[in-house]
Structure formats: structure tokens, C-alpha cells
LOZADREN-436043 format. One record per residue: residue in three letters; x, y, z of N, C-alpha, C in turn. Coordinates in steps of 0.1 Angstrom, whole numbers, plus 5000, padded with zeros to 4 digits. Each point is the difference from the previous one (the first is absolute). Example, Ala and Ser with C-alpha at 12.3 -4.5 7.8 and 13.67 -1.06 7.14 Angstrom:
// residues 2
Ala513249435078499150125000500950125000/Ser499650114993500950115000499250115008/
***
This chain:
// residues 446
Met593190462075499950134995501250044992/Pro499950114992501150034991501350045007/Ser499950045012501350045007500149935013/Leu501150015007500349945013499350085011/Gly499550124997499250085009500850035013/Gly501350024999500850035011500449895010/Gln499649884996500349885008501549975000/Ser500549955011501449965001499949844999/Ile500349954988499949864998501449954997/Pro500549905007501349944997500049944986/Phe501050024992500149944987500049845001/Ser500449955011500049865002498649945000/Glu499050085003498649955000499649974985/Ile500550084991499749984986500849894994/Leu501350005003500949904994499749865005/Thr499749995013499749865005498849954993/Ala499050084997498849964994500249954986/Val500850074992500249964986501049894998/Thr500749965011500949884999499249884997/Tyr498750005003499149884997500149984985/Ala500150104992500149994985501349934997/Leu501150035007501349934997499949855004/Asp499349975010499849865004499349924989/Leu499050074994499349934989500949964988/Thr500850104996500849974988501249915003/Glu500349985013501149915004499449865003/Gly498649994999499449875002500149955015/Gln500150105009500249975014498650025007/Pro499949935011498850035009499950145004/Lys498850055001499850145004500750035013/Gly500750125000500750045012501549965000/His500549954989501449954999500950125003/Cys499850114993500950125002499950055015/Leu498850005005499950055014500749905010/Arg499849884998500649905009501650014998/Gly500450014988501550024998500550125007/Cys499250115000500450125007500149985015/Trp499049935005500049975015501249925004/Ile500349904992501149915003501350074999/Gly500250074988501350074998500350115009/Phe498950085004500250115009500549955014/His499449895005500449945013501449954999/Ile500449954989501449954998501050125001/Gly499650114992500850125001500150065013/Arg498950005008500150055013500949925009/Arg499949864998500949915008501450024997/Leu500350044987501450034996500550135006/Gly499150085005500550135006500050114990/Leu499349994989500050114990499550135006/Glu500550124996499550125006498650044994/Asp499450095006498650034996499950044985/Tyr500950084995499950044986500249884991/Gln500949905004500249884992498849915001/Leu499350005011498849925002498950064991/Trp500050134999499050064991500349974985/Glu501250004996500449974986499749854998/Leu500349925010499849854999498549984998/Tyr499250075008498549995000499550024985/Tyr500450104994499550034986500649914990/Thr501349955002500649904991499149875001/Leu499649965011499249885002498750014993/Leu499350125001498750024994500250004985/Leu501150054995500250024985500849894994/Lys500349905007500949894994499549944987/Asp498650004999499449944988499550104990/Ala500550135001499450104992500349984985/Gly501049924997500449974986499449874995/Cys499149935008499649864997499349994987/Ser499350104996499249984988500850014987/Ser501250055001500850034988500549884993/Asn500149895007500549884993498949894998/Ala498850045003498949904999499849954985/Ala500050104991499849964986501149914995/Arg501250035004501249924996499949865006/Leu499649995012499849875006499049914992/Phe498950064996499049934992500649964987/Gln500850094994500649974987500949895001/Leu500849995011501049895001499449875004/Tyr499050005009499449885006498849964993/Gly499350094993498749974994498949965009/Ser500150045013499049965010499850125010/Asp499249985009499550105010501150065008/Asp500350134997501150075007499750015015/Leu498850015004499750025014500449875008/Lys499749884994500349885006501549985000/Ile500750044989501449984999500750085011/Lys499550135002500650085010499849955014/His498749955002499749955013500949885004/Asp500149904990500749885003501550025000/Phe500550104992501550025000500550055013/Lys499150075008500450055013500549895010/Thr499749884997500449895009501249934995/Val500550044988501249934994501350055006/Asn500949915004501350045003500849994988/Thr500350124993500650004987501549965000/Gln500549975012501449955001500049855000/Lys498849944999499949854999499549974986/Ile500949954991499649984986498949904999/Ser499849915009498949904999498750075002/Glu499950105009498850085002499650084987/Val501150064994499750084989499549924988/Val500749884998499649914989498549965002/Arg499749965012498649955003499050114997/Phe500450135004499150114998499750024985/Ile501150004992499850024986499149894994/Leu500349875004499249894994498550015004/Glu499750065012498650005005499350134994/His500750104995499450124996500150044986/Ala500949954992500250044986499049934991/Gly499350084993499149944989499049905005/Val499550015012499249895006498749984992/His499550104992498749984993500349994985/Glu501249984996500450004986500349854995/Ser500249994988500449874994501349955006/Lys500349874999501249955006501250064993/Gly499950024987501150064992500350145004/Glu499050095002500250135004500550015014/Gln499449915009500550005014501549965000/Phe500449904992501449965000500950124995/Arg499550074990500850124995500250105011/Arg498950035007500150105011501049955011/Ile499949885004500949945010501550014996/Met500249974987501450004996500550154999/His499250094996500350145000500450055014/Leu499149975009500250055014501249935006/Ala500249884997501249935005501350054994/Gly500050034988501250044993500450155003/Lys499050085002500350145003499550055013/Gly499849905009499450035013500650115008/Asn501450005001500650105008499850144995/Lys500250014986499850134994498650055001/Leu499049914998498650045001499650045014/Ala500549935010499750035014500550135004/Thr501250034995500650135003499250124994/Glu499649974987499350104993498650035007/Leu499349905004498850015007500150085013/Ile501049965008500250075013500550144998/Gln500850024991500550144997498950094996/Thr499149954991498950084996499150045012/Arg499749905008499150025011500650095011/Cys501349985003500650085011500350144996/Glu500450024987500350134995498750084999/Ser498949944996498750074999499550045014/Gly500249915010499650035013500850115006/Ala501350014997500850115005499650134995/Leu499750004987499550124993498750055006/Ile499149915004498850045007500350065013/Ala500949945007500450065014500550144998/Lys500850024990500550144998498950094996/Gln499149964991498950084996499150055012/Leu499949915010499250035012500850095009/Gly501250034997500850105008500949945011/Phe500249874999500949945010501450014996/Ser500949975010501450024998500749894992/Asp501250024996500849904992500149875008/Asp500150025013500149885009498849914999/Val498850065000498849924999499949944986/Ala500350084990500049954986501049884998/Asp501250015006500949894999499649885008/Gly499250025011499549895008499049924991/Val499350074992499149934990500849944989/Arg501050074995500749964988500849875002/Phe500549985012500949895003499349895009/Leu498750004999499249915008500449854998/Asp500449964988500249864997501549965000/Glu500850095006501449965002500149905012/His501049914999500249905011501350025007/Tyr500049975013501250035008501349934995/Asn499949894993501249934995500350044986/Gly499450114995500450054987499349934988/Lys499149915002499449924990498650054996/Gly499650125005498750064996500150084988/Arg498950084997499950074988499550145003/Pro500250104992500650004986501550025000/Glu500650055011501450055000501049895006/Gly499549915007500849905007500850065011/Leu499350105007500750065012500149905011/Gln501050025009500349905010500150075014/Gly499649925010500250055014499450135003/Lys500850085007499650135005499950114989/Ser500549964988499850094989498650014995/Ile499249915004498550004997499450105010/Pro499250104996499450095009499349935011/Val500150055013499449935011498549994998/Tyr499350104994498650004998499649884991/Ser500849984990499849884991500249875007/Arg501049995008500249885007498949965009/Ile499450105007498949985009498749974992/Ala499850084989498749984992499949864994/Leu501149954994500049874994499649895011/Met500750015011499749915011498550015004/Ala499550125002498750025005499049944990/Gln500350014987499149944989500049855001/Val501149945002500149855001499349965012/Ile500250075011499449965013498450004998/Asp499550104994498550004999499549894990/Val500749984990499649894990499949875007/Phe501049975008500149865006499150005013/Gln499850115007499249995012498549994996/Met499750054988498649994995499749864995/Ile501149934996499849864995500049905012/Gly501050025009500249905011500250055014/Gly499750135002500150065013501450045004/Lys500150035013501250055006501249904998/Ala499749875002501149904999500650004986/Ala499150014990500549994986500850124996/Ala499650125005500850124998501449995006/Leu500049965013501349995007500949904993/Arg499549894996500749894994500750054986/Glu499250084993500550054987501150105001/Ile499850095010501050105003501349945005/Gln499949905008501249935005500749934989/Glu499249944990500749924989500750104991/Arg499550124998500650104991500950105007/Arg500249985012500950095008501449984995/Gly500650124996501450004995500049984985/Ser499049954993499949994986499250124994/Trp498749995002499150114997500150125009/Phe500149965013499850105011501250035008/Asp500150135004501050045009499849935014/Pro501049935005499949935012499550085012/Asp500550135001499650095011498550034999/Ile499550024988498650034998499149885003/Ala500549884996499349885003499949975015/Asp501150035007500049995014499150105007/Ala499950124994499150105006498649954998/Phe499649944989498749954998499749895010/Arg500949925003499849895009499650065014/Glu500750115004499650065013498650064999/Val499750074989498750064999498949895000/Ser500349894995499049894999499649945013/Arg500850035010499749945014498750075006/Asp499650114995498950085005498749954994/Asp499149945008498849954994499150114995/Arg500150125006499250124996500350044986/Phe501349984996500550034986499249924990/Trp499849875003499349914991498550035000/Glu499550025012498550035001499650124992/Thr500850115000499750124993500249974985/Leu501149934997500349974986498949944992/Asn499349915006498949934994498650045005/Gly499950125007498850055005499250084990/Asp498850035003499150074991500350155000/Asp500850055009500350145000501450034996/Ile500649924991501350024995500250134993/Leu499050054993500150134993500250115010/Glu499250015010500250105011501349995007/Ser500449875003501249985007501250054992/Val500049984987501150044991500150154999/Ile498850064999499950154999500650065013/Gly499849935011500550055013501549985002/Leu500749934991501449985002500950124996/Glu499550084991500850114994500550095012/Pro501350015001500650085011499450145001/Ala499550045011499250125002500750134996/Asp501350005002500850124997500350024985/Asn499749904993500250004985498849984991/Val498850015007498849984992499950094988/Met499749944988499850084988498550024998/Phe499650135000498650034999499650024985/Leu498749974998499550014986499750144996/Thr500350034988499750134994499249984987/Glu499450104995499349984987501049964989/Asp501250065000501049974990500549865001/Arg500249965013500549865002498949904996/Leu498850035002498949914996499949994985/Asp500350114993500050004985501249914995/Ile501150025007501249924996499849855002/Met499449975011499749865003499149944989/Ala498950074996499149954990500849984987/Glu500950104996500749994988501049885000/Ala500649985012501049895001499349864999/Phe498849995006499349874999499449984986/Ala499750114993499549994987501149934991/Lys501250045003501249944993500149855003/Ile499849965013500049865004498949934992/Ile498850055000498949944993500349984985/Asp500450104994500249994985501249924996/Ser500949975010501249924997499649855000/Lys498849975004499649865001499949934986/Ser499750074990499949944986500450104990/Pro500749964989500450094990498850064992/Phe498949925001498850054993499250105007/Thr500350025013499350115007501050115005/Tyr501249994994501150105004499550144996/Gly499950095010499650144998498550025000/His499349895002498550005000499550105011/Ser500449985012499550095011500250144997/Ser501250044995500350144998499250064988/Arg499849914990499250054989498650025003/Val499449905008498650025004499950125009/Thr501050025009499950125008500150134992/Glu500850004990500150124991498650034994/Tyr499449904994498750024994499050045010/Ala500049935012499050035010500150145005/Met501350055002500250135005499550114990/Ala500349974988499650104989498550015000/Met499349885001498650005000499450075012/Ala500649975012499550065012500150164999/Glu501150044995500250154999498950064990/Lys499849934989499150044990498550015005/Ile499749915009498749995006499850105011/Gly501150065005499950115010500349955014/Met500649895002500349955013501150095006/Asp499950045013500950095006501449935002/Ala501050095002501449955001500249905011/Asp499450025012500249915011499449874998/Arg498850004994499349874997500849934989/Arg500550074990500849934990501349945006/Arg500650065009501249955006499749875008/Trp498850005007499649885007499749894990/Phe499350034989499649914990501249944993/Lys501050084998501249954993500649895007/Arg500050005013500649895008499249874997/Gly498750014999499249884997500249954986/Ala500250094991500349964986501349934999/Leu501050055007501349944999500049865006/Leu499149985010500049875008498949914997/His499250034989498849934998500249854997/Asp501249974994500349864997501049935010/Ile500150055012500949945009499749865003/Gly498749964999499649865001500549914990/Lys500550054988500549914990501349945005/Leu500650055010501249945005499849865006/Gly498749975002499649875005499649904989/Val500150054987499649914989501349954993/Ser500049874998501249944994500350054986/Asn501250014996500450044987499749894990/Ala499749885004499649894992498650034994/Val499350095007498750054996500150134992/Leu500850105007500150134994500750004987/Asp501049914998500850004988499649884990/Lys498949945003499649884992499750054986/Pro500649944989499850044986498649964995/Gly499449915006498749954994498850035009/Lys498949954996498750025008500149955014/Leu499550075009500049965014498949905003/Thr500349905009499049915004499150075010/Asp498849935003499150065010500750025014/Glu500949915003500750015013501050125000/Glu500750014988500950114999499350145000/Trp498950004993499250125000499550045014/Gly499749895008499650025014501150075008/Gln501349964997501150075007500150154996/Ile499850034987500050144996498950085008/Lys498949945001498950075006500250025015/Leu501049945006500350025014500850135003/His500750054989500950105003499450135005/Pro498850054996499450115007499649985014/Lys499749875003499749975014501350015009/Tyr501149954994501350025007500350155002/Thr499750084990500350145000499350065012/Glu498749975001499250065011500549955014/Glu500349885001500549945012501350075005/Ile500950024990501350065004499850155003/Leu499450084992499850145002499250035012/Ser499049925003499150035011500749985014/Lys501249945000500849995012500650135004/Ile500050104991500550135002498850095004/Gly500050055013498850075005499650114991/Ile500950084995499750124992499649964986/Phe500149874996499649964987498749924999/Lys499250015011498849925000499150034988/Glu499750124997499250044989500749974987/Leu501350034999500849984988500149864996/Ala500049915010500149864998498849954992/Val498850055004498849964993500050054986/Val500450134998500050074987500949934990/Ala501249975005501049934992499749864996/Ala499549935010499749854998498849984991/Ala499250104997498849984992500250034986/His501250004995500350044986499649904990/His499649885004499449904990498549995002/Glu499450085008498550005001499450064987/Arg498849974997499350054988498750065004/Leu499650114993498750065004498849914999/Asp500149894991498949914999500149885010/Gly500950015009500149905011500749874996/Lys500650004988500649874995501650005002/Gly500550105009501450005002500449925012/Tyr501250025005500549935012500950095008/His500249985013499849885007498750005009/Lys499250115000498950005009498750014992/Gly500050024987498850014992499350135002/Leu500750115003499350135002499450044987/Lys499050095001499450054988499550155002/Gly499850074989499450135000500650095010/Glu499150075009500550105009500949945011/Glu500149875001500949955010501550024996/Ile500250034988501450034995500250154999/Val500950055008500350145001500750064988/Leu500050134999500650074988501549964998/Glu500850005011501449974999500249864994/Thr499249915005500149864994499749994986/Arg498950084996499650004986501150054991/Ile500750115005501250054992501149904999/Leu500349945011501149905001499749884991/Thr498749965000499649884991500350034986/Val499550114995500250044986501550014996/Ala500850065009501450024998500749865000/Asp499649915009500649875001499749924988/Ile498750004995499749924988500750054988/Tyr500050134998500750054989501549964999/Asp500650025011501549965000500249854998/Ala499149925006500149864997499849964986/Leu499150074993499849984985501250054992/Ala500550125004501050064992501449955002/Ala500249915010501349955003500149864994/Lys501249954998500349874995499749905011/Arg499549894996499649895010500749874995/Pro500149905008500749874996499349934989/Tyr498750034999499149934990499750084987/Arg500450135000499750094989501050125000/Asp500050074988500850125000499250125005/Ala500650115002499350125005499050044989/Met498850065005499050044991500350154996/Ala499550034988500050144996499050085008/Val500350135002499150085008498649994996/Glu499750014987498750004994499349875004/Lys500749894999499349875003499749995015/Ala501050045008499750005015498850085004/Leu500050124994498850095003498749954995/Gly500149934989498849934994499449905009/Ile500949925007499649905009499450075012/Leu500650115005499450075011498650054996/Asp499850054988498750054996499049885001/Glu500449884996499149895000499649975015/Met501050015009499849975014499050115006/His500250124995499050105005498649984995/Ala499949964987498749974994499449885007/Gly500849915005499449885008499850035014/Gly500250125005499750045014501149965010/Ala501249984995501049965009500850115007/Ile500350114992500850115005499350134998/Asp500650105007499450145000500350074988/Gly498950054993500250074987500750145002/Gln499750075011500750135002501549985002/Cys500449895007501449985003500749964986/Leu499349924992500549964987500250124991/Ser499150095000500150134992501250085005/Ile500250015013501150075005501449934997/Leu500049875001501249934996500450034985/Lys499050004991500350024986500650144999/Ser499550105008500550134998501450025006/Val500549915008501350025006501149914995/Ile499649904992501049914994500950084990/
***
């Protein structure tokens, strides 16, 4: 429904659900952020953090990957290969072992390119590796910190995200902070992340072995020891990999500090995640906000009431959240897509529906937003809806989305002139693909 209807809903119910989108763009198995939160929160509790600190740690852990989309395009530019695989595999690399770093570069740089181009990439990464790694991490962490602030969290939470990749011995990035000068939330979050990555690969034993090996270099010895104590509880591991991890993590938020959802906070969340979505590729930067602007102008022109427009705006902002699961090797490809690559593109509205439908109050909105590539003639995707199966809000969103895609620069062509873009939309209407009334209204508001 357009409003919360007086319901008292914890903000954590919304944020935990949309962390699945962050898992996608990090190339991690579904639930990575949730499992990291479960792990880190129990470490913080074992360390004796006070309730308000546990509350701040809780949201630091959920938001640790909020900036993850901001360096995806740069990773593709540098490596010339799938950024999702690069991010997934890099999580297992101990960057303080030069042999592991070299092997990673050799296995991931220019893997689908000519030998000459691959060699050029490898030499570039080897020669400027430290500078480039710092740049990538700084971009990611600073973007994540800004998202945390936009959502209304404290400087301590923002700094917990900002300094996620600092190492205890001072050899981390981007600032080279050392020891206790690294915020405690960052020290816990980094360890929680590594624990989940390795326990998903090799179970409890692999996680414990990796933490012990990096104790004192990457990780604060006191925090590593706290984890060892936490790991003795079999119930901790059962819940960590159980089917109800989402509900378990929602239940962790300290009761005296629960942040409840408001209409304004829901709007801010949608706007923040729209930034995360649009940061994925330079060719879609600002797309969500522009589509939303067109859609809201059209909705007002058509006579949609203010409450419904507010509800619809959230769907417009989040309609492409599923693109976080599409590699930049596809999104930023300068040439024609292969059938396999086109298949990846077609998955993004499916991902959008899966992510948004995890939010109870977004059940209807998830369907409306995810259907933006459906066509009235039934030749769209991902469900092949047609005619009256496609609701008014989706018809508006579809026209706005197509127009902005045509009017914006793409890796394979320059931006189109307004007249040419509208001409293509006219042809689509004539062919039975899009709603003529919505197209007429778009023309009147551009």
C-alpha cells in the first residue's frame, strides 16, 4: 500500500532485505551481509560492547558493502573481465602475500583478450598495483560511508564502513591506519567478512585457520581471540548457515535502540539505494533519478494522487536494483552482446523482483517495478506479461525507462537527440509494445 498504515516496522526489516542486492554486486553467495552481521555482532557482544555500540556495530555490518558498486566499472576497465568474479575471488586473497597477489592478477587480467592485451594489462597492474588498489578501496569505502550518513547514521557508523579495509599492522588501505587507531567497528567487520567467505568455502575449520593465520597482521589479536570463543558454540554455526538467518539477524538489533521505519526514512532508503544502483556503471549514472523524474511528472499529469505517487516513486528509484547482479563486462561492453550476455541482462528485472519482494510492504511494488521491460504485445521480459496484465504504473515506468535509455550515452553509441528517441518510441507504440497514452504524456512533460 502507499503508506505504512500506522505499522511499527523496524528499519532493520527493510535494510536486511536489500542487503541481498549488495551481495549480488560483490559476487558473494546470497546472505553474505546477513551472515557477516551475525558473526560480527556475536564478536562484539563477546568483547563486551555496550548496547548502543552493538547497535552501531549492527548497522555498520549491514552497510559494510554499501559502496561496493562504485568501483565495479573501474575494475572492469583495469582487468577487462568480469568484475563480479574478480570481487568474489579477491575476497580469498591475503594481500600481504605478494605471491597470492601476483597469482590473482595472472588469473584474472585480460583472460578473454589477446596475449598482447593481456600482457599489457598485467604489466600495468603490476607496475601501479599499490596505487590502483588504494584508489579502488578508497572509492568503495568513501561511497559506502556517504550512504551510511545519508541514511541518518552516526559518524562512528560511517567511519566503520570507511575504514573497513584497514589492517591491524598498518598495511591496509586507504589510510594505512594501525592497531587501535582503526575504529573497532571496522576491525570487527573486516574479520566477520573474511570469516564468512572462508566458512562458505571450507566450513568452520577453514574460517578458524584463516583468522589464526592473519591474527596480528590483518586482525586485532583480541578480536581474533573473541571469535575463537564465539566459535565454540555449535548453535552459532547452525544459525549462521540456517534457512532462517534473515529472521535471526533482524532479531539481533538491541531492543532499547530499535530504529523504526517512517515514510521519510523509507524515501531516503530508496534514494540511497538508487545511488548505489546508478554507481554501477558510468553509462547508467543518474538513470534511476531521471527515470523517476519523468515517471513522477507523468503520474501527476495523469491525475495520480500524492500518496500513490510517493509509493510509486520508491519503485521507480529501485526498478533497476537487479542490475547490481549483472557484470560490468556486460553493462559496459562497447560492442554487440552475445546471446549469453543478453541473457544476463534479461535476468535483472527478475533479481529486482526477488530483492524487493523480500520487503513485506513492497510486495505489490516489487511486481510493478520489476515489470518495466514487459511489453503490451507480450514480447518483453522477464515474465512475458501482456495487455491488461501490465498495470498503469508499470506502463508509465516502461516509457520513462526506454526514453532515458535512448537519450543517454551508451558504451556502443552516443546519446540520441530527443526527436530521434521519441521517434523510436512512436514506432514501438505503432508496433503494439508500449502504451500510447503514457507516450503522449511523456511528450508533454519532457
